[in-house]
C-alpha positions, -999 to 999 in steps of 0.1 A, spaced: -3 -473 520 -38 -478 531 -50 -512 518 -86 -501 520 -87 -466 504 -123 -468 493 -137 -479 527 -160 -455 545 -172 -456 580 -204 -437 590 -221 -434 624 -259 -431 627 -278 -423 658 -310 -443 665 -319 -421 695 -309 -416 730 -322 -416 766 -306 -412 800 -294 -436 827 -280 -432 862 -244 -422 863 -235 -453 883 -248 -474 854 -223 -458 831 -194 -456 855 -187 -484 880 -196 -472 915 -194 -434 906 -216 -404 899 -246 -419 918 -267 -387 919 -263 -378 882 -283 -387 851 -262 -391 820 -270 -395 783 -268 -428 766 -272 -434 728 -282 -463 705 -260 -461 675 -254 -480 642 -221 -480 624 -221 -483 586 -190 -498 568 -190 -495 530 -164 -509 507 -170 -520 471 -201 -542 470 -201 -548 507 -222 -528 531 -218 -538 568 -239 -526 597 -228 -529 633 -263 -531 649 -297 -521 635 -323 -500 653 -350 -505 679 -384 -516 666 -403 -489 647 -438 -475 646 -444 -473 683 -441 -511 688 -417 -506 716 -443 -491 739 -470 -516 728 -451 -548 727 -420 -543 749 -430 -521 779 -403 -536 801 -376 -527 776 -391 -492 772 -389 -487 810 -352 -498 809 -341 -474 783 -362 -445 796 -350 -449 832 -362 -425 859 -362 -390 845 -349 -402 812 -372 -403 781 -362 -420 749 -356 -393 722 -356 -400 685 -328 -385 664 -335 -354 643 -330 -372 610 -358 -397 616 -353 -435 618 -324 -457 606 -339 -462 572 -341 -424 565 -305 -421 575 -295 -449 552 -314 -432 524 -293 -401 529 -263 -423 522 -280 -437 490 -286 -470 507 -317 -492 507 -322 -522 530 -315 -545 500 -280 -530 497 -269 -542 532 -248 -574 529 -238 -580 565 -251 -571 600 -229 -576 631 -248 -575 663 -234 -565 697 -251 -570 722 -283 -589 716 -308 -563 728 -339 -548 711 -321 -515 705 -296 -535 683 -318 -562 669 -353 -546 665 -352 -542 627 -330 -571 616 -357 -587 594 -360 -555 573 -327 -563 556 -335 -592 532 -301 -598 518 -280 -595 549 -260 -622 566 -263 -620 604 -230 -623 623 -236 -632 660 -213 -642 688 -213 -680 690 -206 -678 727 -234 -653 732 -258 -674 710 -251 -705 731 -258 -685 763 -291 -672 749 -304 -707 742 -294 -724 774 -301 -697 800 -336 -694 813 -331 -671 843 -305 -643 844 -306 -610 861 -294 -591 831 -298 -612 799 -335 -615 793 -345 -636 762 -373 -614 750 -354 -581 755 -327 -596 732 -350 -605 703 -387 -603 697 -404 -636 692 -409 -631 654 -372 -622 648 -358 -650 669 -382 -675 653 -371 -664 618 -334 -666 627 -337 -703 637 -360 -713 608 -364 -694 575 -333 -673 578 -310 -698 596 -288 -701 565 -281 -664 568 -268 -667 604 -231 -669 609 -219 -676 644 -186 -658 652 -157 -674 670 -140 -655 698 -115 -642 672 -130 -638 637 -132 -617 605 -161 -603 585 -140 -592 555 -103 -584 553 -97 -555 575 -129 -558 596 -122 -581 625 -142 -592 656 -133 -605 690 -153 -615 720 -150 -590 748 -178 -598 772 -181 -575 802 -214 -559 793 -233 -590 780 -222 -626 772 -224 -618 735 -206 -584 736 -178 -582 710 -155 -556 696 -155 -548 658 -121 -535 646 -121 -516 613 -89 -508 594 -94 -473 579 -76 -443 565 -76 -427 599 -63 -459 617 -80 -487 635 -116 -479 647 -129 -501 675 -167 -503 679 -182 -520 709 -207 -519 738 -181 -531 763 -175 -494 769 -202 -467 769 -180 -436 764 -143 -429 760 -140 -420 797 -145 -457 806 -112 -464 789 -92 -432 794 -99 -429 831 -99 -466 838 -136 -466 849 -155 -497 838 -191 -495 830 -216 -499 858 -240 -521 838 -213 -548 838 -217 -586 841 -179 -590 847 -157 -560 856 -125 -580 849 -136 -587 813 -143 -550 809 -108 -541 822 -91 -567 799 -111 -555 769 -104 -518 776 -67 -525 778 -68 -544 745 -88 -516 728 -64 -490 741 -34 -509 727 -48 -520 694 -71 -492 682 -66 -455 673 -103 -445 676 -129 -458 701 -165 -457 691 -191 -470 716 -225 -480 703 -239 -461 734 -220 -428 731 -242 -399 719 -213 -375 721 -197 -390 690 -221 -369 670 -208 -336 684 -226 -305 696 -245 -302 664 -263 -334 673 -270 -341 636 -271 -378 643 -251 -388 612 -213 -385 611 -189 -398 585 -155 -408 600 -138 -417 568 
């Protein structure tokens, strides 16, 4: 018997762009451009509403305040494209959810596409990898983990001052609520984790340590990797422990209709 019969899991697209194929697949498909998405997962059960990641900053602030990040997600030939349903908040409204209803936000990784609207959720507790948080605060120069592409200054300032009591630092193996577990995976970033969700259709694994199912099924680690061995280890564990694999970067989870909102359970 499913111990969580009332739990629902919904995927929301926050947009997509394109990257080089070699960034998605280690040392492969150099001449191709491939789609990459920026997705939020919504977990609802009883009075709990958990988001895995939020959205990029809204109202054009990406282009104005974060031009380096915009260049990164647009890539040569790849323009950022907003989803057809509008922004994350319009998508949540379609699920009868307001920002005040969100009780928990799990972030993986720390990037503006996953942290850009954190402060819009006044009642949420923020669940962040302890290992990744320590790395963020002790590392000044890194070729991949840039402090101000992780959080904008206002958000990071609020997290360590007024909202510090709402920050929960996750151990390498941890739990959000019964049936929603997290474990540190690394590979993509120092703060990358896997969120495992027990559901009516089996265990759903949500992460950024893989960008699409092919990374796991074909044994092809991501190209934008900080540690290929961590990727392989994580992919093996995901393959063994989960029934469904949902990357925060896979636009194809929304199907050919490209509606941008899909309910899994």
